[in-house]
Backbone as a chain_set.jsonl record, in Angstrom:
{"seq": "MQEAERALTLWQILHDETDEAHPMSMSTIIARLTQKDIPSQRRSVYSAITALRNHGMDIRYEHRSYYLKHDFS", "coords": {"N": [[47.131, -5.4, 39.378], [45.185, -6.455, 41.064], [46.536, -8.568, 42.315], [48.355, -7.302, 44.032], [46.565, -5.909, 45.669], [45.232, -8.091, 46.795], [47.327, -9.306, 48.247], [47.997, -7.256, 50.096], [45.568, -6.98, 51.469], [45.311, -9.531, 52.493], [47.528, -9.53, 54.223], [46.61, -7.612, 56.051], [44.349, -8.938, 57.142], [45.566, -11.213, 58.304], [47.272, -9.927, 60.107], [45.463, -8.54, 61.788], [43.703, -10.508, 62.71], [44.9, -12.924, 63.389], [47.179, -14.952, 65.303], [49.718, -16.82, 67.03], [48.171, -18.403, 68.709], [45.742, -18.274, 67.501], [45.286, -19.308, 64.678], [44.439, -19.286, 61.102], [42.433, -21.031, 58.84], [42.843, -22.069, 55.39], [40.407, -22.068, 53.975], [38.905, -20.274, 55.49], [40.441, -17.961, 55.186], [40.059, -17.503, 52.431], [37.3, -17.04, 52.456], [37.197, -14.696, 54.036], [38.617, -12.882, 52.407], [36.882, -12.838, 50.229], [34.65, -11.663, 51.443], [35.612, -9.12, 51.573], [35.399, -8.292, 49.019], [37.308, -9.399, 47.306], [37.657, -11.789, 45.368], [39.013, -15.037, 45.599], [41.157, -17.849, 45.048], [42.65, -20.915, 46.156], [45.204, -21.112, 44.935], [45.817, -18.429, 44.239], [45.894, -17.294, 46.756], [48.037, -18.697, 47.901], [50.071, -17.636, 46.292], [49.991, -14.958, 47.096], [50.726, -15.227, 49.789], [53.341, -16.182, 49.473], [54.497, -13.934, 48.205], [54.253, -12.024, 50.274], [55.86, -13.245, 52.248], [58.301, -13.125, 50.902], [58.777, -10.463, 51.15], [59.456, -10.147, 53.743], [57.531, -10.732, 55.703], [56.545, -12.666, 58.423], [54.959, -15.262, 58.025], [53.412, -18.006, 59.232], [52.815, -21.559, 58.985], [50.973, -23.931, 60.454], [49.523, -26.876, 61.666], [47.652, -27.07, 59.589], [46.816, -24.462, 59.188], [47.181, -20.864, 58.953], [49.128, -18.122, 60.256], [50.165, -14.843, 61.273], [53.238, -14.219, 62.543], [53.708, -12.373, 65.307], [55.965, -9.992, 66.363], [56.91, -9.031, 69.355], [59.075, -7.985, 70.616]], "CA": [[46.724, -4.653, 40.563], [44.434, -7.324, 41.968], [47.474, -9.365, 43.114], [48.864, -6.447, 45.107], [45.455, -5.67, 46.589], [45.002, -9.341, 47.517], [48.414, -9.491, 49.205], [47.862, -6.274, 51.183], [44.385, -7.314, 52.26], [45.662, -10.744, 53.237], [48.374, -9.121, 55.344], [45.762, -6.95, 57.043], [43.548, -9.975, 57.799], [46.441, -12.01, 59.175], [47.755, -9.051, 61.178], [44.392, -8.166, 62.704], [42.862, -11.604, 63.179], [45.608, -14.168, 63.727], [48.435, -15.029, 66.034], [50.098, -18.211, 67.254], [47.061, -19.097, 69.369], [44.528, -18.137, 66.686], [45.586, -19.397, 63.248], [43.277, -19.234, 60.215], [42.484, -22.03, 57.77], [42.784, -21.537, 54.034], [39.018, -21.798, 53.596], [38.504, -19.045, 56.178], [41.14, -16.859, 54.509], [39.354, -17.257, 51.175], [36.009, -16.437, 52.804], [37.424, -13.318, 54.506], [38.956, -12.089, 51.234], [35.643, -12.689, 49.456], [33.845, -10.665, 52.156], [36.192, -7.811, 51.271], [35.268, -8.132, 47.564], [38.502, -9.864, 46.609], [37.479, -13.226, 45.151], [40.31, -15.71, 45.584], [41.242, -19.301, 45.071], [43.835, -21.351, 46.902], [46.439, -20.799, 44.209], [46.107, -16.994, 44.346], [46.265, -17.023, 48.153], [49.417, -19.187, 48.053], [50.949, -16.651, 45.654], [50.033, -13.779, 47.963], [51.524, -15.591, 50.966], [54.739, -16.212, 49.031], [54.924, -12.542, 48.001], [54.418, -11.396, 51.593], [57.051, -13.835, 52.87], [59.468, -12.584, 50.194], [58.964, -9.09, 51.624], [59.832, -10.157, 55.151], [56.455, -11.053, 56.639], [56.745, -13.98, 59.04], [53.7, -15.989, 57.986], [53.659, -19.396, 59.621], [51.804, -22.57, 58.649], [50.998, -25.012, 61.433], [48.245, -27.558, 61.885], [46.785, -26.776, 58.449], [46.323, -23.086, 59.298], [48.19, -19.811, 58.826], [49.065, -16.961, 61.146], [51.275, -13.914, 61.196], [54.02, -14.206, 63.773], [53.86, -11.012, 65.812], [57.22, -9.81, 67.109], [56.664, -8.022, 70.389], [60.317, -7.655, 71.334]], "C": [[46.001, -5.54, 41.563], [45.374, -8.156, 42.852], [48.008, -8.552, 44.295], [47.773, -6.184, 46.14], [45.168, -6.912, 47.427], [46.068, -9.531, 48.6], [48.289, -8.527, 50.383], [46.665, -6.572, 52.077], [44.632, -8.578, 53.074], [46.537, -10.397, 54.436], [47.533, -8.489, 56.445], [44.93, -7.967, 57.826], [44.413, -10.767, 58.773], [46.947, -11.179, 60.354], [46.683, -8.811, 62.233], [43.707, -9.355, 63.374], [43.587, -12.886, 63.569], [46.799, -13.911, 64.63], [48.691, -16.512, 66.276], [48.954, -19.026, 67.859], [45.78, -19.097, 68.541], [44.863, -18.164, 65.197], [44.299, -19.429, 62.425], [43.456, -20.251, 59.082], [42.418, -21.346, 56.405], [41.349, -21.211, 53.631], [38.496, -20.53, 54.272], [39.175, -17.83, 55.556], [40.412, -16.5, 53.219], [38.008, -16.586, 51.442], [36.176, -14.979, 53.231], [37.792, -12.396, 53.343], [37.71, -11.821, 50.385], [34.722, -11.662, 50.107], [34.332, -9.246, 51.871], [36.227, -7.546, 49.76], [36.551, -8.436, 46.796], [38.364, -11.38, 46.434], [38.837, -13.891, 44.959], [40.129, -17.211, 45.535], [42.524, -19.665, 45.807], [45.135, -20.914, 46.226], [46.804, -19.316, 44.342], [46.48, -16.613, 45.777], [47.691, -17.521, 48.421], [50.405, -18.187, 47.448], [51.088, -15.4, 46.514], [50.867, -14.047, 49.213], [53.004, -15.606, 50.616], [55.277, -14.803, 48.836], [55.168, -11.841, 49.331], [55.644, -11.939, 52.314], [58.322, -13.288, 52.229], [59.765, -11.142, 50.591], [59.133, -9.018, 53.142], [58.74, -10.457, 56.156], [56.637, -12.489, 57.13], [55.394, -14.693, 59.145], [54.001, -17.462, 58.207], [52.497, -20.293, 59.212], [51.971, -23.721, 59.63], [49.6, -25.587, 61.573], [47.201, -27.159, 60.838], [46.158, -25.388, 58.503], [47.489, -22.106, 59.255], [48.01, -18.751, 59.908], [50.292, -16.103, 60.914], [51.962, -13.906, 62.545], [54.262, -12.754, 64.165], [55.124, -10.952, 66.656], [57.02, -8.673, 68.085], [57.926, -7.636, 71.16], [60.789, -6.266, 71.042]], "O": [[46.182, -5.395, 42.771], [45.052, -8.423, 44.01], [48.101, -9.055, 45.415], [48.026, -6.23, 47.344], [44.894, -6.81, 48.623], [45.746, -9.877, 49.736], [48.454, -8.927, 51.536], [46.742, -6.431, 53.297], [44.201, -8.672, 54.223], [46.32, -10.906, 55.536], [47.715, -8.788, 57.625], [44.82, -7.864, 59.048], [44.036, -10.967, 59.928], [47.037, -11.681, 61.474], [46.96, -8.87, 63.431], [43.187, -9.226, 64.482], [42.956, -13.836, 64.031], [47.337, -12.806, 64.701], [47.953, -17.361, 65.776], [48.797, -20.207, 67.549], [44.841, -19.834, 68.844], [44.737, -17.142, 64.522], [43.207, -19.579, 62.972], [44.511, -20.31, 58.45], [41.991, -20.197, 56.289], [41.105, -20.178, 53.007], [37.718, -19.79, 53.67], [38.548, -16.781, 55.414], [40.176, -15.323, 52.944], [37.622, -15.662, 50.725], [35.386, -14.122, 52.835], [37.333, -11.255, 53.291], [37.514, -10.712, 49.887], [34.082, -10.876, 49.409], [33.556, -8.292, 51.922], [36.978, -6.695, 49.283], [36.842, -7.816, 45.774], [38.881, -12.156, 47.236], [39.7, -13.375, 44.249], [39.098, -17.757, 45.926], [43.377, -18.811, 46.048], [46.047, -20.407, 46.88], [47.973, -18.984, 44.537], [47.289, -15.71, 45.988], [48.466, -16.841, 49.094], [51.457, -17.923, 48.031], [52.18, -14.847, 46.642], [51.632, -13.185, 49.646], [53.83, -15.1, 51.376], [56.395, -14.505, 49.256], [56.17, -11.147, 49.498], [56.39, -11.175, 52.926], [59.304, -13.019, 52.92], [60.878, -10.656, 50.39], [58.971, -7.957, 53.745], [58.998, -10.438, 57.359], [56.855, -13.405, 56.337], [54.771, -14.723, 60.206], [54.754, -18.078, 57.452], [51.353, -19.849, 59.107], [52.996, -24.403, 59.629], [48.614, -24.85, 61.594], [46.031, -26.941, 61.154], [45.091, -25.163, 57.931], [48.639, -22.478, 59.491], [46.908, -18.515, 60.403], [51.319, -16.572, 60.425], [51.34, -13.618, 63.568], [54.93, -12.004, 63.452], [55.322, -11.77, 67.555], [56.966, -7.505, 67.702], [57.847, -7.031, 72.229], [61.817, -5.84, 71.568]]}, "num_chains": 1, "name": "protein.A"}
């Protein structure tokens, strides 16, 4: 259950707080998850990102940071 909760919370963070102009570093992602009472390590965040990508979320990695590509078309 924690994996699903981590993935959904990660999606919410990326959706609400990132875009192409405002990416988020891994350390910030981990801190934000911890603030929401979901302790995480890099490996668990990578797994959550992979799960979200496998379900069609366009999560990009550029300049050592992540963001959710918002499709406004």
